[in-house]
C-alpha positions as CSV (number, residue, x, y, z in Angstrom):
1,M,18.9,4.0,16.7
2,D,19.8,0.5,18.1
3,S,16.9,-1.8,17.3
4,A,17.0,-3.4,20.7
5,K,16.6,0.0,22.4
6,R,13.3,0.9,20.7
7,V,10.4,0.2,23.0
8,A,6.8,-0.1,21.8
9,D,4.0,2.3,22.9
10,K,2.2,0.9,25.9
11,K,-1.0,0.5,23.8
12,D,0.9,-2.1,21.8
13,W,2.0,-4.2,24.8
14,I,0.3,-7.5,25.3
15,K,-1.0,-8.2,28.8
16,G,-0.1,-11.7,30.0
17,A,-0.9,-13.5,33.2
18,T,2.4,-12.4,34.7
19,G,2.8,-8.9,33.3
20,D,3.3,-7.0,30.1
21,W,5.0,-8.3,26.9
22,E,6.4,-6.6,23.8
23,I,6.4,-8.0,20.3
24,I,9.6,-7.8,18.3
25,I,9.2,-8.2,14.5
26,G,11.6,-8.3,11.6
27,L,10.6,-9.1,8.0
28,E,12.3,-10.6,5.0
29,V,10.2,-9.6,2.0
30,H,10.7,-11.5,-1.3
31,A,9.7,-9.2,-4.2
32,Q,9.8,-10.5,-7.8
33,V,11.6,-8.1,-10.1
34,L,9.5,-6.7,-12.9
35,S,11.5,-8.0,-15.8
36,K,10.6,-9.8,-19.1
37,A,13.4,-12.4,-18.6
38,K,14.7,-14.3,-15.6
39,L,17.8,-13.5,-13.6
40,F,20.2,-15.9,-15.2
41,S,18.4,-17.0,-18.4
42,G,16.4,-15.6,-21.3
43,A,13.2,-17.5,-20.4
44,S,10.0,-15.5,-19.9
45,A,9.4,-14.3,-16.3
46,E,5.7,-13.7,-17.1
47,F,3.2,-15.0,-14.5
48,G,1.0,-17.9,-15.6
49,G,1.4,-20.0,-18.7
50,E,1.1,-23.8,-19.0
51,P,3.3,-25.7,-16.4
52,N,6.9,-25.8,-17.4
53,D,6.3,-23.6,-20.5
54,H,8.6,-20.8,-19.4
55,V,11.7,-22.9,-18.7
56,S,15.2,-22.8,-20.3
57,T,17.9,-25.4,-19.9
58,V,19.5,-23.1,-17.4
59,D,16.4,-23.0,-15.2
60,A,16.1,-26.8,-15.4
61,A,19.8,-27.1,-14.4
62,M,20.8,-29.3,-17.3
63,P,24.4,-30.4,-17.2
64,G,26.9,-27.8,-18.6
65,M,24.4,-24.9,-18.6
66,L,25.9,-21.7,-17.2
67,P,24.1,-18.7,-15.7
68,V,24.4,-15.3,-17.4
69,I,23.4,-12.2,-15.3
70,N,20.4,-10.2,-16.6
71,R,21.7,-6.6,-16.5
72,Y,18.1,-5.2,-16.3
73,C,17.4,-7.2,-13.1
74,V,20.5,-5.6,-11.5
75,E,19.3,-2.2,-12.6
76,Q,15.9,-2.8,-11.0
77,A,17.5,-3.9,-7.7
78,V,19.7,-0.7,-7.7
79,R,16.6,1.4,-8.5
80,T,14.8,-0.2,-5.5
81,G,17.8,0.4,-3.2
82,L,17.9,4.1,-4.2
83,G,14.1,4.3,-3.5
84,L,14.7,2.9,0.0
85,K,17.4,5.6,0.6
86,A,19.9,2.7,0.9
87,T,23.6,2.4,0.2
88,I,24.4,0.9,-3.2
89,N,27.4,-1.4,-3.1
90,N,29.4,-1.1,-6.3
91,Y,31.0,-4.5,-5.6
92,S,28.9,-7.5,-4.8
93,V,29.1,-11.3,-5.0
94,F,26.8,-14.1,-5.9
95,D,26.9,-17.1,-3.6
96,R,25.5,-20.6,-3.7
97,K,23.0,-21.4,-0.9
98,N,22.9,-25.1,-0.6
99,Y,19.7,-27.0,0.3
100,F,17.4,-29.6,-1.3
101,Y,13.9,-29.1,-2.5
102,P,12.2,-31.1,-5.3
103,D,11.5,-27.8,-7.1
104,L,15.1,-26.6,-6.9
105,P,16.8,-28.6,-9.7
106,Q,20.3,-27.4,-9.1
107,G,20.4,-28.5,-5.4
108,Y,21.4,-24.9,-4.5
109,Q,20.0,-21.4,-5.0
110,I,22.1,-18.6,-6.4
111,S,21.8,-15.8,-3.9
112,Q,23.9,-13.1,-2.2
113,Y,25.2,-13.4,1.4
114,K,27.9,-11.3,2.8
115,Q,28.3,-8.9,-0.1
116,P,24.8,-7.9,-1.4
117,V,24.1,-5.4,-4.1
118,V,22.3,-3.0,-1.7
119,G,23.2,-2.2,1.9
120,E,21.5,-0.3,4.7
121,G,18.4,1.9,4.0
122,K,15.2,3.0,5.7
123,V,11.4,3.2,5.2
124,T,9.2,5.7,7.0
125,I,5.8,4.3,7.9
126,D,2.7,6.3,8.9
127,L,0.3,4.9,11.5
128,D,-3.4,5.4,12.1
129,D,-2.8,7.6,15.2
130,G,-1.0,10.1,13.0
131,K,2.5,9.1,14.2
132,S,5.4,8.2,11.9
133,T,8.3,5.9,12.7
134,E,11.4,4.8,10.8
135,I,12.1,1.1,10.0
136,G,15.7,0.2,9.2
137,I,16.6,-1.8,6.1
138,E,19.6,-4.1,6.7
139,R,20.1,-5.2,3.1
140,L,18.6,-6.0,-0.3
141,H,20.1,-8.9,-2.3
142,L,19.3,-10.5,-5.6
143,E,18.5,-14.2,-5.8
144,Q,16.7,-16.7,-8.0
145,D,13.3,-18.1,-7.2
146,A,12.6,-21.8,-6.9
147,G,9.9,-23.6,-8.8
148,K,6.6,-24.8,-7.4
149,S,5.6,-28.2,-6.0
150,L,2.0,-29.1,-6.8
151,H,0.5,-31.6,-4.3
152,D,-3.2,-31.5,-5.4
153,Q,-3.0,-32.7,-9.0
154,H,-2.8,-36.5,-8.4
155,P,-3.8,-38.8,-5.5
156,S,-0.3,-40.4,-5.0
157,M,2.2,-38.1,-6.8
158,S,3.4,-34.5,-6.5
159,F,4.1,-32.5,-9.7
160,V,6.8,-29.8,-10.2
161,D,6.2,-26.6,-12.2
162,L,9.5,-24.8,-13.0
163,N,7.9,-21.7,-14.6
164,R,8.9,-19.7,-11.6
165,S,12.4,-21.3,-11.3
166,G,15.1,-18.7,-11.9
167,C,12.8,-15.6,-11.7
168,A,14.7,-12.7,-10.1
169,L,13.8,-12.0,-6.5
170,M,14.8,-9.0,-4.4
171,E,15.0,-10.1,-0.8
172,I,14.6,-7.0,1.4
173,V,15.6,-7.7,5.0
174,S,14.4,-5.3,7.7
175,R,15.9,-4.7,11.1
176,P,13.8,-6.0,14.0
177,D,12.4,-2.5,14.4
178,M,8.6,-3.2,14.3
179,R,6.7,-3.6,17.6
180,S,3.1,-4.4,16.5
181,A,1.2,-6.2,13.8
182,D,0.0,-2.8,12.6
183,E,3.5,-1.5,12.2
184,A,4.4,-4.7,10.2
185,K,1.4,-4.3,7.9
186,A,2.2,-0.6,7.4
187,Y,5.8,-1.4,6.5
188,V,4.8,-4.0,3.9
189,T,2.2,-1.6,2.5
190,K,4.7,1.2,2.2
191,L,7.4,-1.1,0.7
192,R,4.9,-2.3,-2.0
193,Q,3.8,1.3,-2.7
194,I,7.4,2.4,-3.2
195,M,8.2,-0.5,-5.5
196,R,5.1,0.1,-7.6
197,Y,6.0,3.8,-8.0
198,L,9.5,2.7,-9.1
199,G,8.1,0.0,-11.4
200,T,10.4,-2.7,-9.9
201,C,7.8,-5.1,-8.5
202,D,4.0,-5.2,-9.1
203,G,3.4,-6.2,-5.5
204,N,0.6,-8.7,-6.4
205,M,0.7,-10.9,-3.3
206,E,-2.1,-13.1,-4.5
207,Q,0.1,-14.1,-7.5
208,G,3.1,-14.7,-5.2
209,S,5.2,-11.9,-6.7
210,M,5.5,-10.5,-3.2
211,R,5.6,-12.5,0.0
212,A,7.1,-12.3,3.4
213,D,8.9,-14.4,6.0
214,V,7.9,-12.9,9.3
215,N,10.3,-13.2,12.3
216,V,8.5,-12.9,15.6
217,S,9.8,-12.9,19.2
218,V,8.6,-11.5,22.5
219,R,10.3,-9.9,25.5
220,R,9.5,-7.9,28.6
221,P,9.2,-4.2,27.6
222,G,12.8,-2.9,27.0
223,G,14.4,-6.3,27.9
224,E,16.7,-8.6,26.0
225,F,15.5,-10.0,22.7
226,G,13.9,-13.4,23.0
227,T,14.2,-16.4,20.7
228,R,12.5,-15.8,17.4
229,C,10.4,-18.0,15.2
230,E,10.0,-17.5,11.4
231,I,6.6,-17.7,9.7
232,K,7.3,-18.6,6.1
233,N,5.8,-17.3,2.9
234,V,2.9,-15.1,4.1
235,N,1.2,-13.8,1.0
236,S,-1.4,-11.4,2.4
237,I,-1.0,-8.3,4.6
238,R,-4.2,-9.2,6.5
239,F,-2.9,-12.7,7.2
240,M,0.4,-11.3,8.3
241,G,-1.3,-9.3,11.0
242,Q,-3.2,-12.4,12.2
243,A,-0.1,-14.6,12.1
244,I,1.9,-12.1,14.2
245,E,-0.9,-11.7,16.8
246,Y,-1.3,-15.5,17.1
247,E,2.4,-16.3,17.3
248,A,3.1,-13.6,19.9
249,R,0.4,-15.0,22.2
250,R,1.6,-18.5,21.6
251,Q,5.1,-17.7,22.7
252,I,3.9,-15.7,25.7
253,G,1.8,-18.6,26.8
254,I,4.8,-21.0,26.6
255,L,7.1,-18.6,28.5
256,E,4.6,-17.9,31.2
257,D,4.2,-21.6,31.8
258,G,7.9,-21.9,32.4
259,G,8.8,-23.3,29.0
260,K,11.3,-22.0,26.4
261,I,10.9,-21.0,22.7
262,D,12.5,-23.3,20.1
263,Q,13.9,-21.4,17.2
264,E,12.0,-22.9,14.3
265,T,10.2,-22.2,11.0
266,R,6.4,-22.2,11.1
267,L,3.6,-21.9,8.6
268,F,0.4,-19.8,9.0
269,D,-2.9,-21.7,8.5
270,A,-5.3,-18.9,7.3
271,R,-8.3,-21.2,7.7
272,K,-7.6,-21.9,11.4
273,G,-5.9,-18.6,12.1
274,E,-2.9,-20.2,13.7
275,T,0.7,-21.0,13.1
276,R,2.1,-24.6,13.1
277,S,5.6,-26.0,13.2
278,M,7.3,-26.8,9.9
279,R,10.9,-27.5,10.7
280,S,13.7,-26.4,13.0
281,K,15.2,-23.1,11.8
282,E,18.5,-23.3,9.9
283,E,21.4,-21.0,10.7
284,A,23.4,-19.4,7.9
285,H,26.2,-22.0,8.2
286,D,23.8,-24.8,7.5
287,Y,23.4,-23.6,3.9
288,R,27.2,-23.8,3.3
289,Y,27.4,-20.5,1.4
290,F,30.3,-20.0,-0.9
291,P,30.9,-17.7,-3.9
292,D,29.4,-19.1,-7.1
293,P,32.3,-20.2,-9.3
294,D,30.2,-19.7,-12.5
295,L,29.6,-16.0,-11.8
296,L,32.2,-13.2,-11.6
297,P,31.8,-10.5,-8.9
298,L,29.3,-7.8,-9.9
299,E,31.1,-4.4,-10.3
300,L,28.9,-1.3,-10.9
301,E,30.2,1.9,-12.3
302,Q,29.2,4.9,-10.2
303,A,28.2,6.9,-13.2
304,W,25.7,4.1,-14.1
305,V,24.3,4.2,-10.6
306,D,24.0,8.0,-10.7
307,G,22.1,7.8,-14.0
308,I,19.6,5.5,-12.4
309,A,19.2,7.9,-9.4
310,K,18.4,10.8,-11.8
311,S,15.7,8.7,-13.5
312,L,13.7,8.0,-10.3
313,P,10.1,9.3,-10.2
314,E,8.8,11.4,-7.4
315,L,8.2,8.9,-4.6
316,P,5.1,8.7,-2.3
317,D,6.5,10.6,0.7
318,E,7.7,13.5,-1.4
319,K,4.5,13.6,-3.4
320,R,2.4,13.6,-0.2
321,N,4.4,16.5,1.2
322,R,4.0,18.4,-2.0
323,F,0.2,17.8,-2.1
324,M,0.1,19.2,1.5
325,S,2.1,22.3,0.7
326,S,0.9,23.0,-2.8
327,F,-2.8,22.1,-2.5
328,G,-3.4,22.7,1.2
329,L,-4.5,19.1,1.9
330,T,-4.4,17.3,5.2
331,A,-1.9,14.5,5.8
332,Y,-4.7,11.9,5.6
333,D,-6.2,13.1,2.3
334,S,-2.7,13.3,0.8
335,S,-1.9,9.8,1.9
336,V,-5.1,8.5,0.3
337,L,-4.4,10.2,-3.0
338,V,-0.8,9.0,-3.3
339,A,-1.5,5.4,-2.3
340,E,-1.3,4.5,-6.0
341,Q,0.6,6.4,-8.7
342,A,-2.5,6.4,-11.0
343,S,-4.7,7.9,-8.2
344,A,-2.2,10.7,-7.6
345,A,-1.9,11.5,-11.3
346,F,-5.7,11.6,-11.6
347,Y,-6.0,14.0,-8.7
348,E,-3.3,16.3,-10.1
349,D,-5.2,16.5,-13.4
350,V,-8.4,17.5,-11.5
351,A,-6.7,20.0,-9.2
352,K,-4.6,21.8,-11.8
353,G,-5.6,25.5,-11.5
354,R,-8.5,24.7,-9.2
355,D,-9.4,24.6,-5.5
356,G,-7.2,21.8,-4.3
357,K,-9.3,20.9,-1.3
358,L,-12.6,20.8,-3.2
359,A,-10.9,18.7,-5.9
360,A,-9.6,16.3,-3.2
361,N,-13.1,16.0,-1.7
362,W,-14.6,15.0,-5.0
363,V,-11.9,12.6,-6.0
364,I,-11.7,10.9,-2.6
365,N,-15.3,10.9,-1.5
366,E,-17.4,10.7,-4.7
367,L,-15.1,9.1,-7.2
368,F,-13.0,6.7,-5.0
369,G,-16.2,5.8,-3.0
370,R,-18.0,4.8,-6.2
371,L,-15.1,3.0,-7.7
372,N,-14.7,0.9,-4.5
373,K,-18.3,0.1,-4.4
374,E,-18.3,-1.2,-8.0
375,G,-14.9,-2.9,-7.8
376,K,-13.2,-0.6,-10.3
377,T,-9.9,1.3,-10.3
378,V,-9.0,4.8,-11.4
379,E,-7.5,3.3,-14.6
380,N,-11.0,2.0,-15.7
381,S,-13.1,4.8,-14.2
382,P,-16.2,5.7,-16.3
383,V,-15.7,9.3,-15.2
384,T,-12.5,11.2,-16.4
385,A,-10.4,13.7,-14.6
386,A,-11.6,16.4,-17.0
387,Q,-15.2,15.6,-16.1
388,I,-14.5,15.9,-12.4
389,G,-12.6,19.1,-13.0
390,G,-15.6,20.4,-14.9
391,I,-17.9,19.7,-11.9
392,V,-15.4,21.5,-9.5
393,D,-15.5,24.5,-11.9
394,L,-19.3,24.6,-11.9
395,I,-19.4,24.5,-8.1
396,G,-16.7,27.1,-7.7
397,S,-18.4,29.5,-10.0
398,G,-21.8,29.1,-8.2
399,V,-23.5,27.6,-11.3
400,I,-24.5,24.4,-9.4
401,S,-24.7,23.4,-5.7
402,G,-23.0,20.4,-4.1
403,K,-26.3,18.6,-4.2
404,I,-26.9,19.2,-7.9
405,A,-23.2,18.3,-8.6
406,K,-23.9,14.8,-7.2
407,D,-26.8,14.4,-9.6
408,V,-24.6,15.5,-12.5
409,F,-21.9,13.0,-11.4
410,E,-24.5,10.2,-11.4
411,I,-25.5,11.1,-15.0
412,M,-21.9,11.2,-16.1
413,W,-21.2,7.8,-14.5
414,T,-24.1,6.1,-16.2
415,E,-24.4,8.1,-19.5
416,G,-21.2,10.1,-19.9
417,G,-21.2,13.7,-21.2
418,D,-19.8,17.1,-20.4
419,P,-20.9,18.4,-17.0
420,A,-21.6,22.0,-18.3
421,A,-23.7,20.6,-21.2
422,I,-25.6,18.3,-18.8
423,V,-26.4,21.2,-16.5
424,E,-27.6,23.4,-19.4
425,S,-29.6,20.7,-21.2
426,R,-31.4,19.5,-18.1
427,G,-32.0,22.9,-16.5
428,L,-29.9,22.1,-13.4
429,K,-28.5,25.6,-12.9
430,Q,-28.5,26.9,-9.4
431,V,-31.1,29.5,-8.6
432,T,-29.2,32.7,-7.9
433,D,-32.2,35.1,-8.4
434,M,-32.5,36.6,-5.0
435,S,-36.2,37.6,-5.5
436,A,-37.1,33.9,-6.3
437,I,-35.1,32.7,-3.3
438,E,-36.7,35.3,-1.1
439,K,-40.2,34.3,-2.2
440,A,-39.5,30.6,-1.2
441,V,-38.0,31.7,2.1
442,D,-41.1,33.9,2.9
443,E,-43.5,31.0,2.2
444,I,-41.6,28.6,4.4
445,V,-41.4,31.1,7.3
446,A,-45.0,32.1,7.0
447,A,-46.1,28.4,7.0
448,N,-44.1,27.6,10.2
449,P,-44.5,30.6,12.6
450,D,-43.9,28.4,15.8
451,K,-40.6,27.1,14.4
452,A,-39.6,30.6,13.3
453,E,-40.0,31.9,16.9
454,A,-38.0,28.9,18.2
455,A,-35.2,29.5,15.7
456,K,-34.7,33.0,17.0
457,A,-33.9,31.5,20.4
458,K,-32.1,28.5,19.0
459,P,-30.2,29.4,15.8
460,N,-29.2,25.8,15.2
461,L,-32.8,25.2,14.1
462,L,-32.0,27.3,11.1
463,G,-30.8,24.2,9.3
464,W,-34.4,22.9,9.2
465,F,-35.5,26.0,7.3
466,V,-32.6,25.8,4.9
467,G,-33.5,22.2,4.1
468,Q,-37.2,23.1,3.5
469,V,-36.2,25.9,1.1
470,M,-33.8,23.7,-0.8
471,K,-36.6,21.1,-1.0
472,S,-39.1,23.6,-2.4
473,T,-36.7,24.8,-5.0
474,G,-35.7,21.3,-6.1
475,G,-32.2,21.8,-4.6
476,K,-31.4,24.6,-7.0
477,A,-31.3,27.5,-4.5
478,N,-27.9,28.8,-3.5
479,P,-27.6,27.4,0.1
480,Q,-25.4,30.4,1.2
481,A,-28.0,32.9,-0.1
482,V,-30.8,30.9,1.6
483,N,-28.9,31.0,4.9
484,E,-28.2,34.7,4.7
485,L,-31.9,35.5,3.9
486,L,-33.2,33.4,6.7
487,R,-30.9,35.1,9.2
488,K,-32.1,38.4,8.0
489,K,-35.8,37.5,8.1
490,L,-35.6,35.9,11.5
491,E,-33.3,38.6,12.8
492,I,-30.6,36.1,13.9
493,T,-27.2,37.6,14.3
494,M,-24.0,35.6,13.4
495,Q,-22.4,34.0,16.5
């Protein structure tokens, strides 16, 4: 679909003083390629290290030093393109993008312009209201990163760290298909998720290995596109949402006052929650692109591309659909479980040969809830998939109730151990002896004749009796058996 024709849902329109407005958003996401070496040199691409410790003579642009393409970085770009359902261009060209920055020693950036390695693709995003929408990818090209200027190390001088200089970046350019801050946030979240599954970018925005330039404009709903402003280097999904909301309202205010929007590059001040002008926005011709004379065109063999395609893992959308069909899970539960590859693998280990829904409840509610509370991840969980699976088995076979299972989980979290052994050694087995349960039921009913009469008229009061019986048996009575006996004793028929 033509990007301009897509109109936002009315709930996403912004009400101005003179009527409704629509936000138009396009993103350029810069994702650092997961690779040991840089794009055109053998220097380490690892994050951190002492300033200027991961720098070769190529990265520092010493005279006579020539770039040599890193084959693995190209492979990672192709893998990402395939994961985005994009066209892979078997012929691509590296260009010089000319501009000056103190941390760009060459005075130009080696990038790709008219002939990128990856062409058009798409990403499907899922929104909180249950709807899905498709965001078009215009291109993915490879380029080298610049270094980093440090302005807070000295009162009168700026320092330059070239450790990042020459690291391989994938710039993923979307179409202007997003119509709200929530859609933009969902798009970046999905993009990061896909690349993590593929192993092509770690997506650590706080370390700068993934950041976004956000293009924002406004228009009357369904009208012509307005003039856009670019918000540079946003390194947090939360900040991205704030920047879009602020910038859209800023532009609406100017337009409603009779002014016009200047095309410019802006920065987002997270402390103040506002954008500020940085410089006028350059057009492509300002960079004087031309093919890099030091690098031959990149020609990919189709058999090599096909081999990469065959090696792709199951991606989040496919995994989510399989969880829904194979385990009977809801779309929401499946989305939570596939958010990270490690979480999905953990769940599959728990659910194998068991009740998929019960397994999902335990993984999502009990395990993930506890992990979040304590700032841990699935990878360093004190409780294993085998232990959670053991709990699910004990509940399924009626050995323990859900309440007892939570006690067992707590013991495993703090002390470890096999759930079946814990239940046996601590006498936590569920009471299934009907005579013992009946005795407890009779005692509670006899002690509360008024409530018993009331429950006959209002069966929803039965829950109180179930709670009392469970309490008197230390939570060990089978809740289903308690419920059935109470209905029988109080002569309450099933509704």
